[in-house]
KEROBA-110441 format. One record per residue (C-alpha): residue in one letter; chain; x, z, y. Coordinates in steps of 0.05 Angstrom, whole numbers, plus 32768, in hexadecimal, padded with zeros to 4 digits. Layout:
<sites>
<site residuo="A" cadena="A" c1="X" c3="Z" c2="Y"/>
...
</sites>
This chain:
<sites>
<site residuo="G" cadena="A" c1="811F" c3="8050" c2="7E9A"/>
<site residuo="S" cadena="A" c1="8121" c3="808E" c2="7EC6"/>
<site residuo="H" cadena="A" c1="80ED" c3="80C5" c2="7EC9"/>
<site residuo="D" cadena="A" c1="80CF" c3="80D5" c2="7F0E"/>
<site residuo="S" cadena="A" c1="80FF" c3="809F" c2="7F25"/>
<site residuo="F" cadena="A" c1="80F6" c3="80AD" c2="7F70"/>
<site residuo="S" cadena="A" c1="8103" c3="80F8" c2="7F6F"/>
<site residuo="Y" cadena="A" c1="814D" c3="80F3" c2="7F84"/>
<site residuo="W" cadena="A" c1="8133" c3="8107" c2="7FC9"/>
<site residuo="V" cadena="A" c1="80F8" c3="8135" c2="7FD8"/>
<site residuo="D" cadena="A" c1="80E7" c3="8153" c2="801B"/>
<site residuo="E" cadena="A" c1="80E9" c3="819F" c2="8016"/>
<site residuo="K" cadena="A" c1="80D2" c3="81A3" c2="805F"/>
<site residuo="S" cadena="A" c1="8091" c3="817E" c2="8052"/>
<site residuo="P" cadena="A" c1="8051" c3="819F" c2="8038"/>
<site residuo="V" cadena="A" c1="804A" c3="81A3" c2="7FEC"/>
<site residuo="G" cadena="A" c1="8028" c3="8166" c2="7FCF"/>
<site residuo="P" cadena="A" c1="7FE0" c3="815F" c2="7FB7"/>
<site residuo="D" cadena="A" c1="7FFA" c3="815B" c2="7F6F"/>
<site residuo="Q" cadena="A" c1="8004" c3="81A7" c2="7F70"/>
<site residuo="A" cadena="A" c1="7FD4" c3="81E0" c2="7F63"/>
<site residuo="T" cadena="A" c1="7FB6" c3="8206" c2="7F9E"/>
<site residuo="A" cadena="A" c1="7FDD" c3="8246" c2="7F8D"/>
<site residuo="I" cadena="A" c1="801F" c3="821F" c2="7F90"/>
<site residuo="K" cadena="A" c1="800B" c3="8201" c2="7FD3"/>
<site residuo="R" cadena="A" c1="7FFF" c3="8247" c2="7FEF"/>
<site residuo="L" cadena="A" c1="8041" c3="8262" c2="7FD4"/>
<site residuo="A" cadena="A" c1="8067" c3="8226" c2="7FEF"/>
<site residuo="R" cadena="A" c1="8059" c3="823A" c2="8037"/>
<site residuo="I" cadena="A" c1="8098" c3="8264" c2="802B"/>
<site residuo="S" cadena="A" c1="80D5" c3="8237" c2="8035"/>
<site residuo="L" cadena="A" c1="80FB" c3="8258" c2="7FFC"/>
<site residuo="V" cadena="A" c1="80C4" c3="8245" c2="7FCC"/>
<site residuo="R" cadena="A" c1="80CB" c3="81FC" c2="7FE1"/>
<site residuo="K" cadena="A" c1="8116" c3="8200" c2="7FD6"/>
<site residuo="I" cadena="A" c1="8109" c3="8218" c2="7F8F"/>
<site residuo="M" cadena="A" c1="80D4" c3="81E2" c2="7F85"/>
<site residuo="K" cadena="A" c1="8108" c3="81AF" c2="7F98"/>
<site residuo="K" cadena="A" c1="8136" c3="81C6" c2="7F60"/>
<site residuo="W" cadena="A" c1="80FD" c3="81B9" c2="7F2E"/>
<site residuo="S" cadena="A" c1="80E0" c3="817A" c2="7F4F"/>
<site residuo="V" cadena="A" c1="8121" c3="8152" c2="7F51"/>
<site residuo="T" cadena="A" c1="812B" c3="812D" c2="7F0E"/>
<site residuo="Q" cadena="A" c1="815D" c3="80F8" c2="7F26"/>
<site residuo="N" cadena="A" c1="819C" c3="80F9" c2="7F50"/>
<site residuo="L" cadena="A" c1="81A4" c3="80AE" c2="7F5B"/>
<site residuo="T" cadena="A" c1="817F" c3="8083" c2="7F8F"/>
<site residuo="F" cadena="A" c1="8157" c3="8046" c2="7F78"/>
<site residuo="K" cadena="A" c1="8193" c3="8019" c2="7F89"/>
<site residuo="E" cadena="A" c1="81C3" c3="8045" c2="7F61"/>
<site residuo="Q" cadena="A" c1="8193" c3="8049" c2="7F26"/>
<site residuo="L" cadena="A" c1="818C" c3="7FFD" c2="7F27"/>
<site residuo="E" cadena="A" c1="81D8" c3="7FF4" c2="7F2A"/>
<site residuo="G" cadena="A" c1="81DE" c3="8025" c2="7EEF"/>
<site residuo="G" cadena="A" c1="81AF" c3="7FFB" c2="7EC3"/>
<site residuo="I" cadena="A" c1="816B" c3="801D" c2="7ECD"/>
<site residuo="R" cadena="A" c1="8133" c3="7FE9" c2="7ECC"/>
<site residuo="Y" cadena="A" c1="80F3" c3="8013" c2="7EC1"/>
<site residuo="F" cadena="A" c1="80DC" c3="8041" c2="7EF9"/>
<site residuo="D" cadena="A" c1="80A9" c3="8079" c2="7EF0"/>
<site residuo="L" cadena="A" c1="8083" c3="8082" c2="7F32"/>
<site residuo="R" cadena="A" c1="8052" c3="80B5" c2="7F4D"/>
<site residuo="V" cadena="A" c1="8035" c3="80A9" c2="7F92"/>
<site residuo="S" cadena="A" c1="8009" c3="80CB" c2="7FC6"/>
<site residuo="S" cadena="A" c1="7FF0" c3="80C7" c2="800D"/>
<site residuo="K" cadena="A" c1="8001" c3="8101" c2="803B"/>
<site residuo="P" cadena="A" c1="7FC0" c3="8126" c2="8048"/>
<site residuo="G" cadena="A" c1="7FB6" c3="812F" c2="8092"/>
<site residuo="E" cadena="A" c1="7FE5" c3="80F6" c2="80A5"/>
<site residuo="I" cadena="A" c1="7FC8" c3="80BE" c2="80CF"/>
<site residuo="G" cadena="A" c1="7FCB" c3="8079" c2="80AE"/>
<site residuo="Q" cadena="A" c1="7FD1" c3="8067" c2="8064"/>
<site residuo="E" cadena="A" c1="801B" c3="806F" c2="8057"/>
<site residuo="I" cadena="A" c1="802A" c3="807E" c2="800E"/>
<site residuo="Y" cadena="A" c1="8064" c3="80AA" c2="7FF5"/>
<site residuo="F" cadena="A" c1="8084" c3="80B9" c2="7FB3"/>
<site residuo="I" cadena="A" c1="8073" c3="80FF" c2="7F9C"/>
<site residuo="H" cadena="A" c1="8089" c3="8134" c2="7F69"/>
<site residuo="G" cadena="A" c1="8073" c3="8177" c2="7F82"/>
<site residuo="L" cadena="A" c1="8093" c3="8166" c2="7FC5"/>
<site residuo="F" cadena="A" c1="808E" c3="8124" c2="7FEB"/>
<site residuo="G" cadena="A" c1="80C4" c3="80F0" c2="7FE1"/>
<site residuo="I" cadena="A" c1="80D5" c3="80B2" c2="8008"/>
<site residuo="K" cadena="A" c1="80A1" c3="807E" c2="801F"/>
<site residuo="V" cadena="A" c1="808F" c3="804F" c2="7FE6"/>
<site residuo="W" cadena="A" c1="809C" c3="8014" c2="8014"/>
<site residuo="D" cadena="A" c1="80E5" c3="8029" c2="801E"/>
<site residuo="G" cadena="A" c1="80EF" c3="802E" c2="7FD3"/>
<site residuo="L" cadena="A" c1="80D0" c3="7FEA" c2="7FC6"/>
<site residuo="K" cadena="A" c1="80FD" c3="7FCA" c2="7FFB"/>
<site residuo="E" cadena="A" c1="813A" c3="7FEA" c2="7FDC"/>
<site residuo="M" cadena="A" c1="8128" c3="7FCE" c2="7F97"/>
<site residuo="N" cadena="A" c1="8118" c3="7F89" c2="7FB3"/>
<site residuo="S" cadena="A" c1="815C" c3="7F83" c2="7FD5"/>
<site residuo="F" cadena="A" c1="817D" c3="7F91" c2="7F91"/>
<site residuo="L" cadena="A" c1="8151" c3="7F5B" c2="7F70"/>
<site residuo="E" cadena="A" c1="8163" c3="7F29" c2="7FA8"/>
<site residuo="Q" cadena="A" c1="81AC" c3="7F33" c2="7F96"/>
<site residuo="H" cadena="A" c1="81A0" c3="7F31" c2="7F4A"/>
<site residuo="P" cadena="A" c1="816C" c3="7EF9" c2="7F3D"/>
<site residuo="K" cadena="A" c1="816E" c3="7F00" c2="7EF1"/>
<site residuo="E" cadena="A" c1="815E" c3="7F4B" c2="7EF0"/>
<site residuo="V" cadena="A" c1="8117" c3="7F63" c2="7EDF"/>
<site residuo="I" cadena="A" c1="80F9" c3="7FA7" c2="7EF0"/>
<site residuo="F" cadena="A" c1="80BB" c3="7FCE" c2="7EDA"/>
<site residuo="L" cadena="A" c1="8098" c3="7FF9" c2="7F0E"/>
<site residuo="D" cadena="A" c1="8066" c3="8029" c2="7EEE"/>
<site residuo="F" cadena="A" c1="8036" c3="8047" c2="7F22"/>
<site residuo="N" cadena="A" c1="8017" c3="807B" c2="7EF4"/>
<site residuo="H" cadena="A" c1="8000" c3="80B6" c2="7F21"/>
<site residuo="F" cadena="A" c1="7FDA" c3="80B1" c2="7F62"/>
<site residuo="Y" cadena="A" c1="7FC8" c3="80EC" c2="7F8F"/>
<site residuo="A" cadena="A" c1="7F9C" c3="80F1" c2="7FCE"/>
<site residuo="M" cadena="A" c1="7F8E" c3="80A6" c2="7FCC"/>
<site residuo="D" cadena="A" c1="7F4C" c3="8083" c2="7FD8"/>
<site residuo="D" cadena="A" c1="7F41" c3="8038" c2="7FCF"/>
<site residuo="S" cadena="A" c1="7F5C" c3="8028" c2="8014"/>
<site residuo="H" cadena="A" c1="7F9D" c3="804C" c2="8004"/>
<site residuo="H" cadena="A" c1="7FA2" c3="8024" c2="7FC3"/>
<site residuo="H" cadena="A" c1="7F97" c3="7FE1" c2="7FE6"/>
<site residuo="F" cadena="A" c1="7FCB" c3="7FF5" c2="8019"/>
<site residuo="L" cadena="A" c1="7FFE" c3="8006" c2="7FE2"/>
<site residuo="I" cadena="A" c1="7FEE" c3="7FC7" c2="7FBA"/>
<site residuo="N" cadena="A" c1="7FF8" c3="7F9C" c2="7FF8"/>
<site residuo="R" cadena="A" c1="803B" c3="7FBF" c2="8003"/>
<site residuo="I" cadena="A" c1="804F" c3="7FAD" c2="7FBB"/>
<site residuo="R" cadena="A" c1="803B" c3="7F65" c2="7FC6"/>
<site residuo="S" cadena="A" c1="8060" c3="7F61" c2="8009"/>
<site residuo="A" cadena="A" c1="809F" c3="7F7F" c2="7FEB"/>
<site residuo="F" cadena="A" c1="80A5" c3="7F51" c2="7FAE"/>
<site residuo="E" cadena="A" c1="8079" c3="7F14" c2="7FBC"/>
<site residuo="S" cadena="A" c1="8088" c3="7EDD" c2="7F89"/>
<site residuo="K" cadena="A" c1="80B3" c3="7F0B" c2="7F5F"/>
<site residuo="L" cadena="A" c1="8074" c3="7F2D" c2="7F44"/>
<site residuo="C" cadena="A" c1="8062" c3="7F1A" c2="7EFC"/>
<site residuo="C" cadena="A" c1="8017" c3="7F12" c2="7EF1"/>
<site residuo="V" cadena="A" c1="7FF6" c3="7F32" c2="7EB5"/>
<site residuo="E" cadena="A" c1="8006" c3="7F0B" c2="7E76"/>
<site residuo="C" cadena="A" c1="8007" c3="7F17" c2="7E2B"/>
<site residuo="V" cadena="A" c1="8040" c3="7F4A" c2="7E23"/>
<site residuo="E" cadena="A" c1="8062" c3="7F22" c2="7DEC"/>
<site residuo="Y" cadena="A" c1="8069" c3="7EE5" c2="7E1A"/>
<site residuo="V" cadena="A" c1="8090" c3="7F0B" c2="7E4F"/>
<site residuo="T" cadena="A" c1="80D7" c3="7EFE" c2="7E39"/>
<site residuo="L" cadena="A" c1="8112" c3="7EFB" c2="7E68"/>
<site residuo="L" cadena="A" c1="8111" c3="7EB0" c2="7E61"/>
<site residuo="Y" cadena="A" c1="80C8" c3="7EAF" c2="7E77"/>
<site residuo="M" cadena="A" c1="80D9" c3="7EDA" c2="7EB3"/>
<site residuo="W" cadena="A" c1="8115" c3="7EB0" c2="7EC7"/>
<site residuo="E" cadena="A" c1="80EF" c3="7E6E" c2="7EC2"/>
<site residuo="K" cadena="A" c1="80B8" c3="7E89" c2="7EEF"/>
<site residuo="K" cadena="A" c1="80E9" c3="7EAD" c2="7F1D"/>
<site residuo="H" cadena="A" c1="80C3" c3="7EEE" c2="7F11"/>
<site residuo="Q" cadena="A" c1="80E9" c3="7F31" c2="7F14"/>
<site residuo="V" cadena="A" c1="80B5" c3="7F68" c2="7F1A"/>
<site residuo="L" cadena="A" c1="807D" c3="7F83" c2="7EED"/>
<site residuo="I" cadena="A" c1="804F" c3="7FB6" c2="7F0E"/>
<site residuo="F" cadena="A" c1="8026" c3="7FE6" c2="7EE3"/>
<site residuo="Y" cadena="A" c1="7FED" c3="8005" c2="7F0A"/>
<site residuo="H" cadena="A" c1="7FC6" c3="803E" c2="7EE9"/>
<site residuo="H" cadena="A" c1="7F87" c3="8037" c2="7F13"/>
<site residuo="P" cadena="A" c1="7F49" c3="800B" c2="7F0A"/>
<site residuo="L" cadena="A" c1="7F5B" c3="7FE2" c2="7F48"/>
<site residuo="Y" cadena="A" c1="7F8F" c3="7FBD" c2="7F1E"/>
<site residuo="Q" cadena="A" c1="7F55" c3="7F90" c2="7F0A"/>
<site residuo="E" cadena="A" c1="7F52" c3="7F73" c2="7F50"/>
<site residuo="Y" cadena="A" c1="7F9A" c3="7F5A" c2="7F52"/>
<site residuo="P" cadena="A" c1="7FB8" c3="7F2A" c2="7F1F"/>
<site residuo="F" cadena="A" c1="7FFF" c3="7F48" c2="7F28"/>
<site residuo="L" cadena="A" c1="7FEA" c3="7F8F" c2="7F15"/>
<site residuo="W" cadena="A" c1="7FF1" c3="7F9E" c2="7ECB"/>
<site residuo="P" cadena="A" c1="7FC1" c3="7FD3" c2="7EB0"/>
<site residuo="G" cadena="A" c1="7FDF" c3="8016" c2="7EA1"/>
<site residuo="N" cadena="A" c1="7FCB" c3="8011" c2="7E57"/>
<site residuo="K" cadena="A" c1="8000" c3="7FDA" c2="7E4F"/>
<site residuo="M" cadena="A" c1="8035" c3="8010" c2="7E5C"/>
<site residuo="P" cadena="A" c1="8023" c3="804D" c2="7E31"/>
<site residuo="A" cadena="A" c1="8054" c3="8087" c2="7E3C"/>
<site residuo="P" cadena="A" c1="8042" c3="80C1" c2="7E0E"/>
<site residuo="W" cadena="A" c1="805B" c3="8104" c2="7E29"/>
<site residuo="A" cadena="A" c1="8076" c3="813C" c2="7DFC"/>
<site residuo="N" cadena="A" c1="806C" c3="8173" c2="7E30"/>
<site residuo="T" cadena="A" c1="809D" c3="81A2" c2="7E10"/>
<site residuo="T" cadena="A" c1="80DC" c3="81CA" c2="7E21"/>
<site residuo="N" cadena="A" c1="80F5" c3="81C5" c2="7DD9"/>
<site residuo="V" cadena="A" c1="8124" c3="818C" c2="7DCA"/>
<site residuo="H" cadena="A" c1="8114" c3="818B" c2="7D80"/>
<site residuo="K" cadena="A" c1="80C9" c3="8185" c2="7D8E"/>
<site residuo="L" cadena="A" c1="80D8" c3="814E" c2="7DC0"/>
<site residuo="L" cadena="A" c1="80FF" c3="8125" c2="7D8E"/>
<site residuo="Q" cadena="A" c1="80C9" c3="812E" c2="7D59"/>
<site residuo="F" cadena="A" c1="8095" c3="8118" c2="7D8C"/>
<site residuo="L" cadena="A" c1="80BE" c3="80DA" c2="7D9E"/>
<site residuo="E" cadena="A" c1="80C3" c3="80C7" c2="7D54"/>
<site residuo="T" cadena="A" c1="8079" c3="80D2" c2="7D48"/>
<site residuo="T" cadena="A" c1="8062" c3="80A9" c2="7D85"/>
<site residuo="L" cadena="A" c1="8092" c3="8070" c2="7D74"/>
<site residuo="G" cadena="A" c1="8072" c3="806D" c2="7D2F"/>
<site residuo="E" cadena="A" c1="802D" c3="806A" c2="7D4F"/>
<site residuo="R" cadena="A" c1="803D" c3="8037" c2="7D85"/>
<site residuo="S" cadena="A" c1="8014" c3="7FF8" c2="7D89"/>
<site residuo="R" cadena="A" c1="8035" c3="7FBF" c2="7D63"/>
<site residuo="Y" cadena="A" c1="8021" c3="7F8A" c2="7D97"/>
<site residuo="G" cadena="A" c1="8006" c3="7F83" c2="7DDD"/>
<site residuo="T" cadena="A" c1="8026" c3="7FBD" c2="7E03"/>
<site residuo="F" cadena="A" c1="8069" c3="7FD7" c2="7E1A"/>
<site residuo="H" cadena="A" c1="807B" c3="801F" c2="7E05"/>
<site residuo="V" cadena="A" c1="809F" c3="8057" c2="7E29"/>
<site residuo="S" cadena="A" c1="80C4" c3="808D" c2="7E03"/>
<site residuo="Q" cadena="A" c1="80C8" c3="80C7" c2="7E34"/>
<site residuo="A" cadena="A" c1="8108" c3="80EA" c2="7E1E"/>
<site residuo="I" cadena="A" c1="80FC" c3="8124" c2="7E4E"/>
<site residuo="L" cadena="A" c1="80F0" c3="816F" c2="7E4A"/>
<site residuo="T" cadena="A" c1="80BA" c3="818E" c2="7E75"/>
<site residuo="P" cadena="A" c1="80C2" c3="81D5" c2="7E92"/>
<site residuo="R" cadena="A" c1="8089" c3="8207" c2="7E88"/>
<site residuo="V" cadena="A" c1="8076" c3="8238" c2="7EBF"/>
<site residuo="K" cadena="A" c1="809C" c3="826F" c2="7E9A"/>
<site residuo="T" cadena="A" c1="80DA" c3="8242" c2="7E94"/>
<site residuo="I" cadena="A" c1="80DA" c3="823A" c2="7EE0"/>
<site residuo="A" cadena="A" c1="80CD" c3="8285" c2="7EEA"/>
<site residuo="R" cadena="A" c1="8108" c3="8298" c2="7EBD"/>
<site residuo="H" cadena="A" c1="8138" c3="8266" c2="7EDC"/>
<site residuo="L" cadena="A" c1="8120" c3="8260" c2="7F23"/>
<site residuo="I" cadena="A" c1="8162" c3="8252" c2="7F45"/>
<site residuo="R" cadena="A" c1="8182" c3="8229" c2="7F0E"/>
<site residuo="G" cadena="A" c1="8150" c3="81F0" c2="7F13"/>
<site residuo="L" cadena="A" c1="813D" c3="81BA" c2="7EE1"/>
<site residuo="K" cadena="A" c1="8181" c3="819A" c2="7ED8"/>
<site residuo="N" cadena="A" c1="81A7" c3="81DA" c2="7EC8"/>
<site residuo="T" cadena="A" c1="816F" c3="81F9" c2="7E9E"/>
<site residuo="L" cadena="A" c1="8156" c3="81C1" c2="7E72"/>
<site residuo="V" cadena="A" c1="817A" c3="817F" c2="7E7D"/>
<site residuo="H" cadena="A" c1="81C5" c3="818D" c2="7E78"/>
<site residuo="R" cadena="A" c1="81BF" c3="81B4" c2="7E38"/>
<site residuo="N" cadena="A" c1="8192" c3="8183" c2="7E12"/>
<site residuo="L" cadena="A" c1="81A8" c3="813E" c2="7E2A"/>
<site residuo="P" cadena="A" c1="81DF" c3="8135" c2="7DF5"/>
<site residuo="M" cadena="A" c1="81AC" c3="8140" c2="7DBD"/>
<site residuo="I" cadena="A" c1="817A" c3="8111" c2="7DDF"/>
<site residuo="L" cadena="A" c1="81B1" c3="80DC" c2="7DE6"/>
<site residuo="N" cadena="A" c1="81C2" c3="80E2" c2="7D9C"/>
<site residuo="W" cadena="A" c1="8179" c3="80D3" c2="7D8D"/>
<site residuo="V" cadena="A" c1="817C" c3="8095" c2="7DBA"/>
<site residuo="K" cadena="A" c1="81BB" c3="807C" c2="7D97"/>
<site residuo="A" cadena="A" c1="8197" c3="807F" c2="7D54"/>
<site residuo="Q" cadena="A" c1="815D" c3="8053" c2="7D6A"/>
<site residuo="K" cadena="A" c1="814E" c3="800A" c2="7D5D"/>
<site residuo="P" cadena="A" c1="812A" c3="7FDE" c2="7D90"/>
<site residuo="G" cadena="A" c1="80F4" c3="7FAB" c2="7D82"/>
<site residuo="V" cadena="A" c1="80AF" c3="7FAE" c2="7D63"/>
<site residuo="M" cadena="A" c1="809F" c3="7FF7" c2="7D50"/>
<site residuo="G" cadena="A" c1="80E3" c3="800C" c2="7D6B"/>
<site residuo="V" cadena="A" c1="80F5" c3="8025" c2="7DB0"/>
<site residuo="N" cadena="A" c1="80E3" c3="7FFB" c2="7DEC"/>
<site residuo="I" cadena="A" c1="80EE" c3="8022" c2="7E2D"/>
<site residuo="I" cadena="A" c1="810F" c3="8067" c2="7E2D"/>
<site residuo="T" cadena="A" c1="810D" c3="8095" c2="7E6A"/>
<site residuo="S" cadena="A" c1="8138" c3="80D1" c2="7E7B"/>
<site residuo="D" cadena="A" c1="8145" c3="8103" c2="7EB2"/>
<site residuo="F" cadena="A" c1="8187" c3="8100" c2="7ED8"/>
<site residuo="V" cadena="A" c1="819A" c3="80BD" c2="7EB8"/>
<site residuo="E" cadena="A" c1="81E2" c3="80C1" c2="7ED1"/>
<site residuo="L" cadena="A" c1="81F5" c3="8102" c2="7EAE"/>
<site residuo="V" cadena="A" c1="8205" c3="80DE" c2="7E6D"/>
<site residuo="D" cadena="A" c1="820D" c3="8094" c2="7E5A"/>
<site residuo="F" cadena="A" c1="81C2" c3="808F" c2="7E56"/>
<site residuo="A" cadena="A" c1="81B6" c3="8049" c2="7E71"/>
<site residuo="A" cadena="A" c1="81F3" c3="802B" c2="7E4E"/>
<site residuo="T" cadena="A" c1="81DC" c3="804B" c2="7E0C"/>
<site residuo="V" cadena="A" c1="8195" c3="802F" c2="7E12"/>
<site residuo="I" cadena="A" c1="81AE" c3="7FEA" c2="7E27"/>
<site residuo="A" cadena="A" c1="81DF" c3="7FE8" c2="7DEC"/>
<site residuo="L" cadena="A" c1="81A3" c3="7FED" c2="7DBC"/>
<site residuo="N" cadena="A" c1="8193" c3="7FA5" c2="7DCE"/>
<site residuo="D" cadena="A" c1="81D1" c3="7F90" c2="7DA8"/>
<site residuo="L" cadena="A" c1="81AC" c3="7FA3" c2="7D68"/>
<site residuo="L" cadena="A" c1="8178" c3="7F6D" c2="7D78"/>
<site residuo="L" cadena="A" c1="81B0" c3="7F3A" c2="7D82"/>
<site residuo="E" cadena="A" c1="81CE" c3="7F4D" c2="7D3F"/>
<site residuo="E" cadena="A" c1="8189" c3="7F43" c2="7D1E"/>
<site residuo="D" cadena="A" c1="8183" c3="7EFE" c2="7D3E"/>
<site residuo="E" cadena="A" c1="81C8" c3="7EEA" c2="7D26"/>
<site residuo="A" cadena="A" c1="81B9" c3="7F03" c2="7CE0"/>
<site residuo="A" cadena="A" c1="8178" c3="7EDB" c2="7CE0"/>
<site residuo="T" cadena="A" c1="819A" c3="7E9B" c2="7CF5"/>
</sites>
């Protein structure tokens, strides 16, 4: 999985998003401030298509309307506005059309400046983009690849808003817990990942291990121009990747792992390779 999957492009010319504090919005009237914000808002370099081609199958999504804009268009957002959600969904769908055995998870977990009419607009966009590829809510343990292939489903949508109850193809957010370490310290992050894996539900949900470091205000203040990638990610990714390599998948093991800048190391290939351990277990059992 990728963290803030859509943030490969954010619009530094647009107003700051409603996910930011009022003080930041005031400061961001200065174009240099928006340039700096961009350095800290971008957590991926690859487009959706490039992420999919690289093996990413779980997408972490934050969305917002544009206050003051006529209509109900919804955009991706991380401090600054990204592309229209509709454009991202179409890009993903065209990949799925070409790869009918691939399955993706779309986790809509933060919504800003959206009333019910915005939500219904977005949900209808999701339905229009994927149609029969959408997998309706089911017992998590039933949803194997074989199950998906037989039903010709390719997309699971997780929707962290009460309106999920009105649509059978929206999975509740509590089926995709993603505990967040909220630290700049890689050792604390790895300890947190270990602890939350030990506490994960044995049945009934997926589980996201967020292998990401989060800048504090003082981190940003000290390293304004360097940005997220050069300050936190480059330096710590090798240690994070070593933790990934040591994991085991399956019940009480890792399930979905997300990272920033997924192409900087062999992140996707390393996570995918963990599945071989499950195959070895199966062979040993038979």
